[in-house]
N, CA and C atoms as an extended XYZ file, in Angstrom:
534
Properties=species:S:1:pos:R:3:atomname:S:1:resname:S:1:resid:I:1 pbc="F F F"
N        -7.838      -16.923       16.659 N   MET     1
C        -6.326      -16.563       16.682 CA  MET     1
C        -6.489      -15.116       16.847 C   MET     1
N        -5.626      -14.487       17.609 N   ALA     2
C        -5.309      -12.932       17.699 CA  ALA     2
C        -4.561      -12.324       16.724 C   ALA     2
N        -5.241      -11.077       16.456 N   GLU     3
C        -4.733      -10.241       15.479 CA  GLU     3
C        -3.637       -9.252       16.088 C   GLU     3
N        -2.787       -9.090       15.493 N   LYS     4
C        -1.682       -8.113       16.010 CA  LYS     4
C        -1.672       -6.781       15.345 C   LYS     4
N        -1.470       -5.603       16.103 N   TYR     5
C        -1.747       -4.394       15.632 CA  TYR     5
C        -0.618       -3.441       16.234 C   TYR     5
N        -0.154       -2.312       15.599 N   LEU     6
C         0.675       -1.428       16.299 CA  LEU     6
C        -0.310       -0.254       16.261 C   LEU     6
N        -0.577        0.403       17.541 N   ILE     7
C        -1.279        1.513       17.758 CA  ILE     7
C        -0.482        2.363       18.179 C   ILE     7
N        -0.693        3.749       17.748 N   GLN     8
C        -0.076        4.631       18.019 CA  GLN     8
C        -0.803        5.989       18.492 C   GLN     8
N        -0.691        6.086       19.903 N   VAL     9
C        -1.670        6.890       20.619 CA  VAL     9
C        -1.012        8.349       21.033 C   VAL     9
N        -1.234        9.103       20.181 N   ASP    10
C        -0.499       10.740       20.307 CA  ASP    10
C         0.834       10.066       19.729 C   ASP    10
N         1.963       10.230       20.552 N   ASP    11
C         3.151       10.008       19.775 CA  ASP    11
C         3.910        8.565       20.615 C   ASP    11
N         3.025        7.752       21.434 N   GLN    12
C         3.493        6.766       21.963 CA  GLN    12
C         3.245        5.370       21.270 C   GLN    12
N         3.874        4.569       20.961 N   PRO    13
C         3.449        3.382       20.269 CA  PRO    13
C         3.106        2.412       21.150 C   PRO    13
N         2.289        1.502       20.734 N   LEU    14
C         1.745        0.302       21.737 CA  LEU    14
C         1.487       -0.958       20.632 C   LEU    14
N         2.021       -2.016       21.038 N   GLU    15
C         1.709       -3.394       20.195 CA  GLU    15
C         0.334       -3.662       20.955 C   GLU    15
N        -0.655       -4.104       20.412 N   ALA    16
C        -2.037       -4.793       20.813 CA  ALA    16
C        -2.124       -6.150       20.059 C   ALA    16
N        -3.295       -6.972       20.744 N   GLU    17
C        -3.627       -8.039       20.041 CA  GLU    17
C        -5.019       -8.077       20.512 C   GLU    17
N        -5.729       -8.489       19.418 N   ILE    18
C        -7.177       -8.591       19.446 CA  ILE    18
C        -7.827       -9.803       19.098 C   ILE    18
N        -8.601      -10.527       19.845 N   GLU    19
C        -9.197      -11.880       19.718 CA  GLU    19
C       -10.486      -11.868       19.620 C   GLU    19
N       -11.032      -11.811       18.362 N   ARG    20
C       -12.690      -11.664       18.348 CA  ARG    20
C       -13.404      -12.975       18.808 C   ARG    20
N       -14.372      -12.650       19.511 N   LEU    21
C       -15.070      -13.882       20.009 CA  LEU    21
C       -16.262      -14.203       19.044 C   LEU    21
N       -16.537      -15.563       19.237 N   ASN    22
C       -17.679      -15.835       18.175 CA  ASN    22
C       -19.000      -15.484       18.712 C   ASN    22
N       -19.879      -14.911       18.056 N   GLY    23
C       -21.135      -14.343       18.546 CA  GLY    23
C       -21.118      -13.301       19.405 C   GLY    23
N       -22.146      -12.237       19.250 N   GLY    24
C       -21.990      -11.349       20.209 CA  GLY    24
C       -21.110       -9.982       19.766 C   GLY    24
N       -20.222       -9.944       19.064 N   GLY    25
C       -19.413       -8.956       18.675 CA  GLY    25
C       -18.416       -8.537       19.689 C   GLY    25
N       -18.177       -8.919       20.851 N   GLY    26
C       -17.149       -8.900       21.600 CA  GLY    26
C       -15.811       -9.371       21.330 C   GLY    26
N       -14.679       -8.964       21.991 N   ALA    27
C       -13.311       -9.276       21.684 CA  ALA    27
C       -12.447       -9.077       23.108 C   ALA    27
N       -11.647       -9.833       23.226 N   ARG    28
C       -10.516       -9.982       24.226 CA  ARG    28
C        -9.403       -9.046       23.495 C   ARG    28
N        -8.811       -8.031       24.620 N   VAL    29
C        -8.031       -7.338       24.054 CA  VAL    29
C        -6.646       -7.197       25.015 C   VAL    29
N        -5.520       -7.189       24.494 N   ARG    30
C        -4.160       -7.473       25.226 CA  ARG    30
C        -3.047       -6.248       24.734 C   ARG    30
N        -2.854       -5.445       25.614 N   LEU    31
C        -1.833       -4.496       25.307 CA  LEU    31
C        -0.555       -4.841       25.599 C   LEU    31
N         0.574       -4.887       24.781 N   HIS    32
C         1.819       -5.258       25.226 CA  HIS    32
C         2.291       -4.623       26.501 C   HIS    32
N         1.810       -3.243       26.750 N   ALA    33
C         2.387       -2.765       27.829 CA  ALA    33
C         2.075       -3.720       29.132 C   ALA    33
N         0.769       -4.344       29.518 N   ASP    34
C         0.437       -4.906       30.500 CA  ASP    34
C         0.426       -6.640       30.436 C   ASP    34
N         0.116       -6.903       29.239 N   GLY    35
C         0.099       -8.336       28.813 CA  GLY    35
C        -1.183       -9.013       29.153 C   GLY    35
N        -2.126       -8.278       30.233 N   GLU    36
C        -3.197       -9.151       30.535 CA  GLU    36
C        -4.449       -8.946       29.486 C   GLU    36
N        -5.100       -9.991       29.337 N   TRP    37
C        -6.540       -9.895       28.490 CA  TRP    37
C        -7.366       -9.238       29.281 C   TRP    37
N        -8.227       -8.412       28.489 N   GLN    38
C        -9.356       -7.905       28.906 CA  GLN    38
C       -10.399       -7.987       28.004 C   GLN    38
N       -11.742       -8.041       28.506 N   PHE    39
C       -13.152       -8.241       27.461 CA  PHE    39
C       -13.433       -6.888       27.016 C   PHE    39
N       -13.635       -6.642       25.905 N   ALA    40
C       -14.278       -5.409       25.450 CA  ALA    40
C       -15.194       -5.670       24.524 C   ALA    40
N       -16.308       -4.512       24.480 N   GLU    41
C       -17.255       -4.724       23.255 CA  GLU    41
C       -17.797       -3.396       23.267 C   GLU    41
N       -17.600       -2.984       22.143 N   LEU    42
C       -17.926       -1.611       21.336 CA  LEU    42
C       -19.447       -1.349       21.136 C   LEU    42
N       -20.091       -0.520       21.562 N   GLN    43
C       -21.441       -0.528       21.098 CA  GLN    43
C       -21.846        0.960       20.590 C   GLN    43
N       -22.114        1.037       19.474 N   HIS    44
C       -22.811        2.301       18.597 CA  HIS    44
C       -23.937        2.932       19.236 C   HIS    44
N       -23.793        4.112       19.864 N   VAL    45
C       -25.043        4.803       20.115 CA  VAL    45
C       -25.698        5.784       19.198 C   VAL    45
N       -24.826        6.457       18.571 N   ARG    46
C       -25.420        7.480       17.432 CA  ARG    46
C       -24.042        8.239       16.830 C   ARG    46
N       -24.273        8.650       15.858 N   ALA    47
C       -22.960        9.228       14.894 CA  ALA    47
C       -21.967        9.783       16.001 C   ALA    47
N       -20.836        9.118       15.897 N   GLY    48
C       -19.406        9.359       16.424 CA  GLY    48
C       -19.743        8.968       18.050 C   GLY    48
N       -20.799        8.693       18.478 N   LEU    49
C       -20.863        8.426       20.145 CA  LEU    49
C       -21.019        6.947       20.266 C   LEU    49
N       -20.125        6.311       21.116 N   HIS    50
C       -20.002        4.843       21.496 CA  HIS    50
C       -19.761        4.600       23.057 C   HIS    50
N       -19.982        3.601       23.273 N   VAL    51
C       -19.932        3.086       24.557 CA  VAL    51
C       -19.028        1.844       24.512 C   VAL    51
N       -17.824        1.781       25.055 N   VAL    52
C       -17.068        0.373       25.325 CA  VAL    52
C       -17.227       -0.085       26.528 C   VAL    52
N       -17.554       -1.311       26.577 N   MET    53
C       -17.514       -2.188       27.768 CA  MET    53
C       -16.304       -2.800       28.132 C   MET    53
N       -15.549       -2.321       29.334 N   LEU    54
C       -14.178       -2.894       29.493 CA  LEU    54
C       -14.417       -3.700       30.853 C   LEU    54
N       -14.493       -5.097       30.443 N   ASP    55
C       -14.669       -5.802       31.691 CA  ASP    55
C       -15.829       -5.627       32.567 C   ASP    55
N       -17.110       -5.425       31.654 N   ASN    56
C       -18.390       -5.023       32.284 CA  ASN    56
C       -18.560       -3.705       32.835 C   ASN    56
N       -17.441       -2.522       32.470 N   HIS    57
C       -17.661       -1.205       33.115 CA  HIS    57
C       -17.944       -0.363       31.636 C   HIS    57
N       -18.954        0.394       31.730 N   PRO    58
C       -19.152        1.230       30.463 CA  PRO    58
C       -18.144        2.597       30.420 C   PRO    58
N       -17.618        2.854       29.294 N   VAL    59
C       -16.791        4.007       29.153 CA  VAL    59
C       -17.342        4.659       28.124 C   VAL    59
N       -17.703        5.870       28.051 N   GLU    60
C       -18.269        6.496       27.093 CA  GLU    60
C       -17.243        7.259       26.191 C   GLU    60
N       -17.042        7.146       24.792 N   LEU    61
C       -16.510        7.768       24.071 CA  LEU    61
C       -16.870        8.221       22.500 C   LEU    61
N       -16.434        9.319       22.073 N   TYR    62
C       -16.839       10.050       20.848 CA  TYR    62
C       -15.535        9.675       19.838 C   TYR    62
N       -15.642        9.111       18.674 N   ILE    63
C       -14.854        8.872       17.760 CA  ILE    63
C       -15.234        9.619       16.527 C   ILE    63
N       -14.002       10.267       15.901 N   GLU    64
C       -14.138       10.886       14.916 CA  GLU    64
C       -13.081       10.667       13.861 C   GLU    64
N       -13.314       10.228       12.750 N   ARG    65
C       -12.185        9.552       11.733 CA  ARG    65
C       -11.575       10.991       11.047 C   ARG    65
N       -10.044       10.820       10.995 N   ARG    66
C        -9.120       11.828       10.395 CA  ARG    66
C        -8.583       11.060        9.268 C   ARG    66
N        -8.846       10.999        8.248 N   GLY    67
C        -8.099       10.361        7.060 CA  GLY    67
C        -7.819        8.990        7.652 C   GLY    67
N        -6.412        8.562        7.660 N   SER    68
C        -6.210        7.100        8.054 CA  SER    68
C        -6.172        6.919        9.366 C   SER    68
N        -6.617        8.125       10.545 N   ALA    69
C        -6.518        7.725       11.944 CA  ALA    69
C        -7.662        8.141       12.312 C   ALA    69
N        -8.060        8.109       13.766 N   VAL    70
C        -9.005        8.597       14.425 CA  VAL    70
C        -8.753        9.364       15.489 C   VAL    70
N        -9.646       10.484       16.042 N   ASP    71
C        -9.653       11.036       17.384 CA  ASP    71
C       -10.656       10.586       18.129 C   ASP    71
N       -10.270        9.957       19.434 N   VAL    72
C       -11.049        9.416       20.294 CA  VAL    72
C       -11.007       10.398       21.505 C   VAL    72
N       -12.272       10.854       21.967 N   THR    73
C       -12.301       11.657       23.073 CA  THR    73
C       -13.157       10.943       24.129 C   THR    73
N       -12.369       10.852       25.337 N   ILE    74
C       -13.012       10.225       26.605 CA  ILE    74
C       -12.928       11.190       27.628 C   ILE    74
N       -14.102       11.557       28.212 N   GLY    75
C       -14.020       12.797       29.004 CA  GLY    75
C       -13.638       13.939       28.386 C   GLY    75
N       -12.584       14.761       29.009 N   ARG    76
C       -12.164       15.817       28.571 CA  ARG    76
C       -10.668       15.744       27.737 C   ARG    76
N       -10.328       14.489       27.478 N   ARG    77
C        -9.120       14.485       26.656 CA  ARG    77
C        -9.350       13.501       25.575 C   ARG    77
N        -8.548       14.304       24.538 N   THR    78
C        -8.750       13.673       23.208 CA  THR    78
C        -7.386       13.069       22.668 C   THR    78
N        -7.434       11.691       22.413 N   TYR    79
C        -6.376       11.042       21.773 CA  TYR    79
C        -6.491       10.998       20.332 C   TYR    79
N        -5.326       11.112       19.733 N   HIS    80
C        -5.017       10.937       18.294 CA  HIS    80
C        -4.560        9.517       18.126 C   HIS    80
N        -5.063        8.572       17.401 N   ILE    81
C        -5.030        7.193       17.209 CA  ILE    81
C        -4.652        6.985       15.916 C   ILE    81
N        -3.478        6.074       15.495 N   GLN    82
C        -3.212        5.647       14.333 CA  GLN    82
C        -2.953        4.101       14.557 C   GLN    82
N        -3.637        3.328       13.724 N   ILE    83
C        -3.517        1.799       13.726 CA  ILE    83
C        -3.109        1.046       12.632 C   ILE    83
N        -2.211        0.525       12.524 N   GLY    84
C        -1.408       -0.347       11.570 CA  GLY    84
C        -1.226       -1.841       11.567 C   GLY    84
N        -1.194       -2.425       10.319 N   ARG    85
C        -1.111       -3.718       10.585 CA  ARG    85
C         0.026       -3.849        9.316 C   ARG    85
N         0.850       -4.938        9.343 N   GLY    86
C         1.754       -5.171        8.080 CA  GLY    86
C         2.598       -4.149        7.815 C   GLY    86
N         2.742       -3.581        6.484 N   ARG    87
C         3.727       -2.783        6.118 CA  ARG    87
C         3.567       -1.347        6.839 C   ARG    87
N         2.241       -1.171        7.023 N   ARG    88
C         1.789        0.107        7.474 CA  ARG    88
C         2.146        0.332        8.880 C   ARG    88
N         2.070       -0.715        9.648 N   ALA    89
C         2.541       -0.783       11.175 CA  ALA    89
C         4.119       -0.693       11.033 C   ALA    89
N         4.766       -1.108       10.250 N   ALA    90
C         6.399       -1.107       10.049 CA  ALA    90
C         6.818        0.304        9.768 C   ALA    90
N         6.067        0.997        9.120 N   SER    91
C         6.366        2.405        8.791 CA  SER    91
C         5.940        3.324        9.863 C   SER    91
N         4.806        3.089       10.589 N   MET    92
C         4.560        3.867       11.840 CA  MET    92
C         5.389        3.536       12.838 C   MET    92
N         5.883        2.426       13.116 N   ALA    93
C         6.982        2.089       14.126 CA  ALA    93
C         8.531        2.880       13.567 C   ALA    93
N         8.680        2.688       12.374 N   ALA    94
C         9.951        3.447       12.114 CA  ALA    94
C         9.974        5.044       12.358 C   ALA    94
N         8.792        5.510       12.004 N   ALA    95
C         8.425        6.977       12.540 CA  ALA    95
C         8.467        7.482       14.010 C   ALA    95
N         7.998        6.284       14.752 N   ALA    96
C         7.946        6.665       16.007 CA  ALA    96
C         9.092        6.353       16.994 C   ALA    96
N        10.271        5.469       16.306 N   ALA    97
C        11.052        4.676       17.099 CA  ALA    97
C        12.615        5.487       16.983 C   ALA    97
N        12.695        6.661       16.435 N   ALA    98
C        13.876        7.257       16.148 CA  ALA    98
C        14.517        7.466       17.658 C   ALA    98
N        15.642        6.896       17.784 N   SER    99
C        16.441        7.016       19.208 CA  SER    99
C        16.901        8.408       19.638 C   SER    99
N        17.198        9.078       18.458 N   ASP   100
C        17.624       10.454       18.571 CA  ASP   100
C        16.875       11.661       18.891 C   ASP   100
N        15.387       11.212       18.600 N   GLY   101
C        14.269       12.197       19.067 CA  GLY   101
C        14.004       12.741       17.621 C   GLY   101
N        14.665       12.461       16.641 N   ILE   102
C        14.397       13.109       15.006 CA  ILE   102
C        13.175       12.213       14.707 C   ILE   102
N        12.246       12.747       14.107 N   VAL   103
C        11.033       11.658       13.462 CA  VAL   103
C        11.105       11.622       12.024 C   VAL   103
N        11.035       10.605       11.419 N   ARG   104
C        11.341       10.637        9.829 CA  ARG   104
C         9.817        9.989        9.433 C   ARG   104
N         8.902       10.698        8.898 N   ILE   105
C         7.637       10.329        8.471 CA  ILE   105
C         7.905        9.989        7.038 C   ILE   105
N         7.544        8.640        6.851 N   ARG   106
C         7.639        7.992        5.442 CA  ARG   106
C         5.917        7.718        5.034 C   ARG   106
N         6.076        7.875        3.692 N   ALA   107
C         4.891        7.444        3.080 CA  ALA   107
C         4.320        6.175        3.288 C   ALA   107
N         3.250        6.131        3.693 N   PRO   108
C         2.580        4.578        4.204 CA  PRO   108
C         1.921        3.948        2.912 C   PRO   108
N         1.962        4.781        1.567 N   MET   109
C         1.118        4.251        0.549 CA  MET   109
C         1.775        5.153       -0.806 C   MET   109
N         1.589        4.578       -1.982 N   THR   110
C         2.083        5.110       -3.033 CA  THR   110
C         0.495        6.155       -3.405 C   THR   110
N         0.946        7.204       -3.702 N   GLY   111
C        -0.020        8.255       -4.207 CA  GLY   111
C         0.104        9.429       -4.852 C   GLY   111
N        -0.547       10.323       -5.017 N   ALA   112
C        -0.513       11.817       -5.336 CA  ALA   112
C        -0.579       12.599       -4.120 C   ALA   112
N         0.344       13.891       -4.117 N   VAL   113
C         0.761       14.726       -3.093 CA  VAL   113
C        -0.580       15.802       -3.410 C   VAL   113
N        -1.455       15.764       -2.446 N   LEU   114
C        -2.541       16.775       -2.819 CA  LEU   114
C        -2.478       18.209       -2.031 C   LEU   114
N        -1.881       18.307       -0.869 N   GLU   115
C        -1.385       19.351       -0.190 CA  GLU   115
C        -0.103       19.231        0.641 C   GLU   115
N         0.665       20.274        0.856 N   VAL   116
C         1.694       20.248        1.585 CA  VAL   116
C         1.412       21.627        2.691 C   VAL   116
N         1.238       21.043        4.045 N   ARG   117
C         0.945       22.170        4.888 CA  ARG   117
C         1.850       22.390        6.025 C   ARG   117
N         3.123       22.342        5.611 N   THR   118
C         4.291       22.595        6.434 CA  THR   118
C         5.159       23.147        5.531 C   THR   118
N         6.441       23.508        6.295 N   GLU   119
C         7.640       24.061        5.457 CA  GLU   119
C         8.934       23.816        6.566 C   GLU   119
N        10.197       23.718        5.932 N   PRO   120
C        11.240       23.919        6.984 CA  PRO   120
C        11.279       24.928        7.641 C   PRO   120
N        11.328       24.634        8.930 N   GLY   121
C        11.602       25.527        9.822 CA  GLY   121
C        10.274       25.931       10.812 C   GLY   121
N         9.269       25.405       10.329 N   ALA   122
C         7.645       25.606       11.011 CA  ALA   122
C         8.015       24.847       12.248 C   ALA   122
N         7.112       25.076       13.198 N   GLU   123
C         7.131       24.467       14.525 CA  GLU   123
C         5.741       23.934       14.330 C   GLU   123
N         5.652       22.385       14.507 N   VAL   124
C         4.612       21.699       14.601 CA  VAL   124
C         4.334       21.118       15.936 C   VAL   124
N         2.846       20.674       16.264 N   GLU   125
C         2.350       20.042       17.385 CA  GLU   125
C         2.101       18.700       17.058 C   GLU   125
N         2.178       17.791       17.986 N   ALA   126
C         1.534       16.305       17.864 CA  ALA   126
C         0.230       16.472       17.292 C   ALA   126
N        -0.139       15.706       16.154 N   GLY   127
C        -1.551       15.696       15.538 CA  GLY   127
C        -1.684       16.612       14.505 C   GLY   127
N        -0.821       17.585       14.185 N   ASP   128
C        -0.723       18.658       13.170 CA  ASP   128
C        -0.847       18.051       11.776 C   ASP   128
N        -1.616       18.184       10.843 N   VAL   129
C        -1.692       17.640        9.420 CA  VAL   129
C        -0.497       18.481        8.691 C   VAL   129
N         0.295       17.575        8.087 N   LEU   130
C         1.379       17.941        7.547 CA  LEU   130
C         1.194       17.842        5.821 C   LEU   130
N         0.723       16.750        5.607 N   VAL   131
C         0.871       16.312        4.007 CA  VAL   131
C        -0.507       15.711        3.928 C   VAL   131
N        -1.329       15.945        2.714 N   VAL   132
C        -2.282       15.079        2.282 CA  VAL   132
C        -2.001       14.410        1.064 C   VAL   132
N        -2.134       13.182        1.064 N   ILE   133
C        -1.860       12.094        0.036 CA  ILE   133
C        -3.383       11.570       -0.357 C   ILE   133
N        -3.451       11.498       -1.888 N   GLU   134
C        -4.589       10.805       -2.391 CA  GLU   134
C        -4.013        9.368       -2.836 C   GLU   134
N        -4.354        8.504       -2.534 N   SER   135
C        -4.208        7.265       -2.943 CA  SER   135
C        -5.553        6.260       -3.049 C   SER   135
N        -5.907        5.447       -4.173 N   MET   136
C        -7.262        4.673       -4.428 CA  MET   136
C        -8.383        5.625       -4.012 C   MET   136
N        -8.168        6.668       -4.419 N   LYS   137
C        -9.354        7.846       -4.351 CA  LYS   137
C        -9.637        8.177       -2.968 C   LYS   137
N        -9.000        8.155       -2.091 N   MET   138
C        -9.143        8.446       -0.601 CA  MET   138
C        -8.286        9.291       -0.459 C   MET   138
N        -8.507       10.567        0.173 N   ASN   139
C        -7.406       11.537        0.803 CA  ASN   139
C        -7.044       10.843        2.355 C   ASN   139
N        -5.513       10.898        2.359 N   ASN   140
C        -4.976       10.619        3.600 CA  ASN   140
C        -4.268       11.482        4.295 C   ASN   140
N        -4.657       12.148        5.372 N   GLU   141
C        -3.854       13.046        6.196 CA  GLU   141
C        -2.578       12.259        6.990 C   GLU   141
N        -1.495       13.028        6.708 N   LEU   142
C        -0.326       12.409        7.304 CA  LEU   142
C        -0.068       13.470        8.379 C   LEU   142
N        -0.105       12.994        9.816 N   ARG   143
C         0.042       13.947       10.938 CA  ARG   143
C         1.396       13.838       11.535 C   ARG   143
N         1.805       14.715       12.381 N   ALA   144
C         2.979       14.788       13.176 CA  ALA   144
C         2.485       13.912       14.360 C   ALA   144
N         3.610       12.938       14.505 N   PRO   145
C         3.476       11.950       15.730 CA  PRO   145
C         4.015       12.610       16.715 C   PRO   145
N         4.729       13.923       16.850 N   ALA   146
C         5.378       14.467       17.990 CA  ALA   146
C         5.468       15.960       17.581 C   ALA   146
N         5.526       16.724       18.715 N   GLY   147
C         5.871       18.132       18.041 CA  GLY   147
C         7.451       18.275       18.007 C   GLY   147
N         7.634       19.363       17.325 N   GLY   148
C         9.038       19.927       17.062 CA  GLY   148
C         9.166       20.735       15.872 C   GLY   148
N        10.235       20.986       15.231 N   ILE   149
C        10.381       21.858       14.145 CA  ILE   149
C        10.597       20.976       13.097 C   ILE   149
N        10.207       21.558       11.982 N   VAL   150
C        10.113       20.733       10.712 CA  VAL   150
C        11.655       21.030       10.168 C   VAL   150
N        12.530       19.974        9.850 N   GLU   151
C        13.787       20.209        9.421 CA  GLU   151
C        13.694       19.974        7.833 C   GLU   151
N        12.927       18.964        7.429 N   ARG   152
C        12.925       18.834        5.675 CA  ARG   152
C        11.684       18.526        5.211 C   ARG   152
N        11.242       18.911        4.168 N   VAL   153
C         9.956       18.552        3.554 CA  VAL   153
C        10.315       17.869        1.995 C   VAL   153
N        10.086       16.584        2.053 N   GLY   154
C        10.664       15.937        0.728 CA  GLY   154
C         9.775       15.631       -0.254 C   GLY   154
N         8.420       16.359       -0.115 N   VAL   155
C         7.665       16.421       -1.240 CA  VAL   155
C         6.889       17.509       -1.661 C   VAL   155
N         6.274       17.793       -2.837 N   VAL   156
C         5.771       18.903       -3.058 CA  VAL   156
C         4.329       18.876       -3.700 C   VAL   156
N         3.226       19.727       -3.475 N   ALA   157
C         2.093       19.739       -3.858 CA  ALA   157
C         2.046       19.095       -5.654 C   ALA   157
N         1.050       18.421       -5.855 N   ASP   158
C         1.034       17.905       -7.327 CA  ASP   158
C         1.975       16.806       -7.407 C   ASP   158
N         2.822       16.477       -6.646 N   GLY   159
C         3.858       15.448       -6.899 CA  GLY   159
C         3.167       14.017       -6.861 C   GLY   159
N         4.233       13.112       -6.889 N   GLN   160
C         3.957       11.788       -6.657 CA  GLN   160
C         4.849       11.370       -5.508 C   GLN   160
N         4.330       10.244       -4.862 N   VAL   161
C         5.183        9.702       -3.799 CA  VAL   161
C         5.206        8.229       -3.622 C   VAL   161
N         6.025        7.419       -3.464 N   GLN   162
C         5.892        5.855       -3.268 CA  GLN   162
C         5.945        5.526       -1.940 C   GLN   162
N         5.476        4.293       -1.601 N   GLU   163
C         5.433        3.901       -0.492 CA  GLU   163
C         6.975        3.669        0.368 C   GLU   163
N         7.018        4.402        1.420 N   GLY   164
C         8.471        4.435        2.187 CA  GLY   164
C         9.219        5.575        1.851 C   GLY   164
N         8.842        6.458        0.906 N   ASP   165
C         9.555        7.765        0.697 CA  ASP   165
C         9.486        8.719        2.096 C   ASP   165
N        10.511        9.363        2.145 N   GLU   166
C        10.796       10.162        3.438 CA  GLU   166
C        10.091       11.566        2.934 C   GLU   166
N         9.000       11.837        3.862 N   ILE   167
C         8.204       12.853        3.625 CA  ILE   167
C         8.394       14.014        4.082 C   ILE   167
N         8.576       13.945        5.643 N   VAL   168
C         9.197       15.023        6.506 CA  VAL   168
C         9.843       14.599        7.600 C   VAL   168
N        10.680       15.401        8.004 N   VAL   169
C        11.801       15.049        9.065 CA  VAL   169
C        11.353       16.092       10.114 C   VAL   169
N        11.261       15.756       11.295 N   ILE   170
C        10.878       16.619       12.530 CA  ILE   170
C        11.947       16.626       13.488 C   ILE   170
N        12.273       17.269       13.993 N   ARG   171
C        13.489       17.418       15.200 CA  ARG   171
C        12.847       18.003       16.290 C   ARG   171
N        13.038       17.668       17.766 N   PRO   172
C        12.719       18.212       18.944 CA  PRO   172
C        13.238       19.596       18.708 C   PRO   172
N        12.487       20.541       19.615 N   PRO   173
C        12.824       21.869       19.359 CA  PRO   173
C        14.230       22.390       20.121 C   PRO   173
N        14.703       21.429       20.957 N   GLU   174
C        16.111       21.565       21.761 CA  GLU   174
C        17.205       21.120       20.641 C   GLU   174
N        17.040       20.190       19.577 N   THR   175
C        17.854       19.320       18.905 CA  THR   175
C        18.479       20.698       17.809 C   THR   175
N        19.884       20.929       17.591 N   PRO   176
C        20.457       21.495       16.688 CA  PRO   176
C        19.910       21.000       15.131 C   PRO   176
N        19.541       21.793       14.050 N   ALA   177
C        19.434       21.335       12.745 CA  ALA   177
C        20.752       20.635       12.423 C   ALA   177
N        20.325       19.553       11.495 N   SER   178
C        21.733       18.855       10.818 CA  SER   178
C        21.984       19.436        9.389 C   SER   178
């Protein structure tokens, strides 16, 4: 049975299905964008370096964990990727799906706010760390899914946050403040 995920690559959400194959560690992967199944097998080479075999064609990539997300470098291009299932996928979709271009970042979990690295009026780029939340003894960096101007920050360092609380609101640079 295929597992369903919401994958956010830079600021673009994608729906994906992964069907793990018995024996061998391979999987079939289908992205919602094209709907075609592809065979994929990830092979670990050394710390951070991997080779993914896509339909028997090797692609070398470097994977670096960044809190609850990863940065994947293929050639000269680096992609910031967040993967979510269940409630986390729903919160990612809510952050990415604002039709007016306004991005509302909500807490994906309950926890303690360790750091707030932005403020209203600050210009941010996609991938910038905005807030660090500690939950279950793990530090989770919440990053900007898109560039823009920070309109509101709803948390303070040393404060508490509940899952679903609005943390940061980002508007596109050309959108007037509300």
